[in-house]
Backbone as CSV, one residue per row, in Angstrom:
resi,resn,N_x,N_y,N_z,CA_x,CA_y,CA_z,C_x,C_y,C_z
1,UNK,91.468,113.229,95.730,91.053,113.767,97.030,91.447,115.415,96.559
2,UNK,92.845,115.546,95.847,93.294,116.809,95.777,93.600,117.625,96.521
3,UNK,93.238,118.785,96.630,93.649,119.765,97.093,93.553,119.547,98.641
4,UNK,92.381,119.825,99.123,92.044,119.068,100.255,92.622,118.145,101.345
5,UNK,92.715,117.117,100.239,93.755,115.819,100.927,94.774,116.453,101.278
6,UNK,95.798,117.016,100.177,97.000,117.463,100.700,97.260,118.194,101.501
7,UNK,96.457,118.845,101.744,96.085,120.586,102.856,95.759,119.765,104.233
8,UNK,95.232,118.090,104.204,94.354,117.628,105.978,96.147,117.203,105.868
9,UNK,96.626,116.366,104.644,97.779,115.755,105.825,99.096,116.925,105.989
10,UNK,99.356,117.811,104.781,100.330,118.628,105.581,99.957,118.689,106.937
11,UNK,98.794,119.473,107.236,98.424,119.849,108.319,98.777,118.963,109.559
12,UNK,98.084,117.837,109.276,98.436,116.580,110.536,99.842,116.173,110.781
13,UNK,100.459,116.350,109.739,102.056,116.057,110.042,102.702,117.862,110.926
14,UNK,102.077,118.623,110.534,102.626,119.872,111.217,102.259,119.898,113.008
15,UNK,100.600,119.539,112.946,100.271,119.638,114.300,100.929,118.259,114.603
16,UNK,101.781,116.984,114.256,102.340,116.205,114.638,103.664,116.696,115.522
17,UNK,104.526,117.435,114.474,105.613,117.852,114.781,105.192,118.548,115.675
18,UNK,104.555,119.958,115.710,103.965,120.418,117.384,104.101,119.753,118.189
19,UNK,103.517,118.846,118.275,103.208,117.864,119.483,104.321,117.120,120.060
20,UNK,104.799,116.225,119.104,106.462,116.031,119.084,107.418,117.169,120.411
21,UNK,107.809,117.850,119.296,108.259,119.466,120.234,107.868,119.674,120.978
22,UNK,106.498,119.812,121.445,105.848,119.894,122.693,106.331,119.312,124.019
23,UNK,106.349,117.879,123.814,106.414,116.998,124.484,108.458,116.605,125.034
24,UNK,109.248,117.342,123.602,110.692,117.023,124.236,110.729,118.126,124.716
25,UNK,110.191,119.330,124.492,110.758,120.521,125.587,110.317,120.357,126.830
26,UNK,108.828,120.045,127.047,108.826,119.831,128.642,109.544,118.481,129.043
27,UNK,109.622,117.796,128.659,111.065,116.635,128.690,112.405,116.949,129.161
28,UNK,112.617,118.369,128.001,113.781,118.806,128.929,114.131,119.567,130.191
29,UNK,112.489,120.386,129.973,112.498,121.276,130.830,112.304,120.290,132.204
30,UNK,111.898,119.266,132.408,111.090,118.374,133.711,113.240,118.356,134.018
31,UNK,113.738,117.675,133.070,115.365,117.096,133.155,115.937,118.253,133.876
32,UNK,116.145,119.788,133.357,116.943,120.520,133.785,116.323,121.509,135.011
33,UNK,114.841,121.157,135.418,114.569,121.417,136.750,113.473,120.904,137.777
34,UNK,114.689,119.760,138.277,113.712,118.486,138.840,113.060,118.977,139.975
35,UNK,112.944,120.030,140.426,111.974,120.251,141.206,110.591,119.905,140.900
36,UNK,109.868,120.161,139.846,108.876,120.237,138.665,108.159,118.787,139.186
37,UNK,109.218,117.869,139.390,108.267,116.431,140.238,107.262,116.438,141.273
38,UNK,107.519,117.736,141.636,106.843,117.781,143.017,105.399,118.023,142.919
39,UNK,105.260,119.132,141.387,104.371,119.052,141.117,103.417,118.661,140.576
40,UNK,103.879,117.290,140.510,103.124,116.423,139.586,101.639,115.868,140.030
41,UNK,101.138,116.236,141.528,100.003,115.463,141.919,98.994,117.095,141.940
42,UNK,99.457,118.324,141.732,98.614,118.915,141.090,97.814,119.415,139.688
43,UNK,99.574,118.655,139.149,99.444,118.531,137.670,98.233,116.956,137.242
44,UNK,98.417,116.102,138.113,97.272,115.377,138.027,95.969,115.798,138.264
45,UNK,95.690,116.675,139.310,94.127,117.148,139.792,94.052,118.359,138.561
46,UNK,94.646,119.333,138.097,94.091,119.965,137.037,93.794,119.634,135.923
47,UNK,95.261,118.189,135.227,94.376,117.542,134.232,92.870,116.730,134.829
48,UNK,92.477,116.414,135.641,91.114,115.680,136.219,90.082,117.012,136.020
49,UNK,90.482,118.065,136.058,89.655,119.286,136.607,89.355,119.774,134.477
50,UNK,90.262,119.693,134.105,90.168,119.904,132.533,89.076,118.956,132.011
51,UNK,89.370,117.555,132.364,88.883,116.758,132.006,87.081,116.858,132.384
52,UNK,87.005,116.912,133.441,85.468,117.532,133.926,85.552,118.093,133.232
53,UNK,85.683,119.707,133.500,85.432,120.801,132.739,84.806,120.284,131.290
54,UNK,85.596,120.119,130.342,85.143,119.865,128.725,84.280,118.831,128.771
55,UNK,83.494,117.787,129.811,82.902,117.134,129.823,83.364,115.286,129.350
56,UNK,84.437,115.337,129.766,85.056,113.982,129.044,86.244,113.730,130.092
57,UNK,85.219,113.087,131.312,86.182,112.921,132.944,85.529,111.006,132.465
58,UNK,84.710,110.693,131.428,84.637,109.295,131.040,85.204,108.752,129.469
59,UNK,86.375,109.079,129.476,86.896,109.276,128.193,87.574,107.793,128.125
60,UNK,87.228,107.548,127.074,88.474,106.001,127.256,89.630,106.352,126.928
61,UNK,89.940,106.919,126.230,91.616,106.995,125.468,91.775,106.524,124.126
62,UNK,92.325,105.797,123.822,92.453,104.772,122.811,90.906,104.028,122.325
63,UNK,90.431,103.397,122.806,89.415,102.915,123.035,88.118,103.406,122.307
64,UNK,88.449,105.380,122.823,87.341,105.680,122.035,87.536,105.836,120.504
65,UNK,89.040,105.658,120.125,89.353,106.782,118.698,88.665,104.876,117.995
66,UNK,88.972,103.989,118.711,88.573,103.029,117.935,87.146,102.574,117.517
67,UNK,85.959,102.943,118.792,84.847,103.277,118.701,84.592,104.125,117.651
68,UNK,84.965,105.053,117.491,85.009,106.307,116.268,84.864,105.756,115.008
69,UNK,86.001,104.333,114.642,86.139,103.626,113.627,85.148,102.488,113.042
70,UNK,85.047,101.662,114.232,83.869,101.099,114.126,82.311,101.651,113.893
71,UNK,82.195,102.743,113.845,81.284,103.572,113.885,79.916,104.011,114.933
72,UNK,80.632,103.149,116.288,79.676,102.959,117.251,79.936,104.354,118.239
73,UNK,80.541,105.662,118.197,80.799,106.793,118.737,81.295,107.917,117.787
74,UNK,80.515,109.227,118.237,80.745,110.380,117.276,82.631,111.082,118.636
75,UNK,83.549,111.104,117.191,84.626,111.902,118.114,84.711,113.766,118.017
76,UNK,84.546,114.187,119.260,84.345,115.116,119.590,86.137,116.141,119.379
77,UNK,85.486,117.570,118.577,86.958,118.305,118.484,88.201,118.435,119.710
78,UNK,86.884,118.533,120.927,87.983,119.206,122.209,88.638,117.992,122.324
79,UNK,89.058,116.814,122.110,89.895,116.196,122.593,90.899,116.157,122.484
80,UNK,91.373,116.775,121.141,92.474,116.967,120.642,93.355,118.039,121.488
81,UNK,92.714,119.484,121.981,93.097,120.411,122.635,94.236,119.589,124.225
82,UNK,92.772,119.130,124.155,92.867,118.551,125.992,94.052,116.965,125.918
83,UNK,94.081,116.446,125.087,95.056,115.619,124.490,95.832,115.991,125.277
84,UNK,97.057,116.984,123.948,97.947,117.626,123.616,98.493,118.065,125.330
85,UNK,97.179,119.209,125.773,98.028,119.902,127.365,97.657,118.132,128.193
86,UNK,97.142,117.362,128.538,97.237,116.707,129.012,98.787,116.353,128.973
87,UNK,99.042,115.866,127.804,100.374,114.873,127.908,101.534,115.776,127.678
88,UNK,101.188,116.988,127.531,102.925,117.738,127.957,102.947,117.982,129.064
89,UNK,101.997,118.420,129.848,102.017,118.420,131.431,102.428,117.521,131.872
90,UNK,102.467,116.273,132.275,102.206,114.935,132.570,103.899,114.627,132.062
91,UNK,104.736,114.767,130.791,105.679,114.652,130.524,106.804,115.887,131.364
92,UNK,106.108,117.717,131.513,106.876,118.636,132.131,106.776,117.878,133.822
93,UNK,105.866,117.444,134.494,106.188,117.179,135.538,106.482,115.784,135.904
94,UNK,106.670,115.119,135.145,107.577,113.436,135.271,106.470,113.211,135.329
95,UNK,105.107,112.625,135.062,104.526,111.706,135.037,104.608,110.347,133.915
96,UNK,104.014,109.393,133.497,104.021,108.709,132.951,102.755,109.206,132.214
97,UNK,103.320,108.866,130.592,102.026,109.174,129.633,103.023,108.542,128.189
98,UNK,102.553,108.109,127.540,103.357,107.239,125.932,102.597,108.896,125.288
99,UNK,103.279,108.513,123.999,103.156,109.843,122.816,102.277,109.212,121.899
100,UNK,102.234,107.818,121.582,101.603,107.409,120.460,100.067,106.937,120.880
101,UNK,99.697,106.915,122.010,97.651,107.143,122.650,97.972,108.229,121.737
102,UNK,98.553,109.134,122.673,97.835,110.402,122.333,98.182,111.224,120.925
103,UNK,99.050,110.697,120.682,99.349,111.395,118.751,97.933,110.209,117.945
104,UNK,97.789,109.162,118.419,95.709,108.444,117.418,95.045,109.326,118.221
105,UNK,95.021,109.741,119.716,93.488,110.795,119.698,93.379,111.704,119.278
106,UNK,94.968,113.013,119.078,94.769,113.771,118.542,94.455,113.774,116.851
107,UNK,94.926,113.118,116.408,94.703,112.339,114.782,93.454,112.818,115.104
108,UNK,93.027,111.632,115.578,91.785,110.757,114.803,90.608,112.256,115.347
109,UNK,90.766,112.998,116.825,89.711,114.499,116.423,89.752,114.996,116.088
110,UNK,90.951,115.534,115.583,91.389,116.273,114.581,90.984,115.962,112.777
111,UNK,91.194,114.643,112.659,90.674,113.811,111.378,89.228,113.661,111.537
112,UNK,88.389,113.464,112.766,87.441,112.960,112.735,86.532,114.717,112.262
113,UNK,86.831,115.756,112.707,86.229,116.796,112.354,86.290,117.577,111.131
114,UNK,87.477,117.098,109.731,87.879,117.346,109.150,86.903,116.903,107.878
115,UNK,86.773,115.356,108.681,85.907,115.135,107.685,84.887,115.283,107.546
116,UNK,83.905,115.789,108.805,82.970,116.220,108.901,83.026,117.916,107.749
117,UNK,83.604,118.634,108.314,83.926,119.703,107.234,84.110,119.583,105.581
118,UNK,84.791,117.873,105.462,84.399,117.936,104.009,83.306,117.177,103.483
119,UNK,82.103,116.764,104.578,81.456,115.718,104.444,81.926,114.670,103.581
120,UNK,82.686,114.104,104.654,82.633,112.385,103.946,81.681,111.327,104.337
121,UNK,81.676,110.782,103.818,80.439,109.517,103.491,81.561,108.032,105.004
122,UNK,80.932,107.525,105.291,81.720,106.654,106.210,82.855,106.335,105.900
123,UNK,82.591,105.725,104.393,83.728,104.849,103.414,85.280,106.448,103.522
124,UNK,84.102,107.388,103.251,85.061,108.600,102.525,86.222,108.432,104.034
125,UNK,85.371,108.842,105.569,85.898,108.675,106.353,86.897,107.307,106.764
126,UNK,86.882,106.339,106.487,88.013,105.234,107.067,88.915,105.215,106.055
């Protein structure tokens, strides 16, 4: 796999670290400023609008990744920033959101686009 594979793994680790720290900072800010919880309904509306604006209102979350692995549906690059923003905003405003599913969706979206750029076949993608 050479340099392209190593660069992809390093980029993936970096993105994972950025996601982790963004969620940690958001959670810390919420703990420091409890009034942010009052904005949770507004955050939900904003997230719904983001999904609608990006054409992903029918996204099935982690199931979308599983379908992509089986070759049933392609992944879109826009999934990564949408999930990143939505998860961080949810944690900032006190909502309940797991990190693992979000990390899986972000990684799947970025990995899928990288596979396109590298022109990998189905076996190489999996």
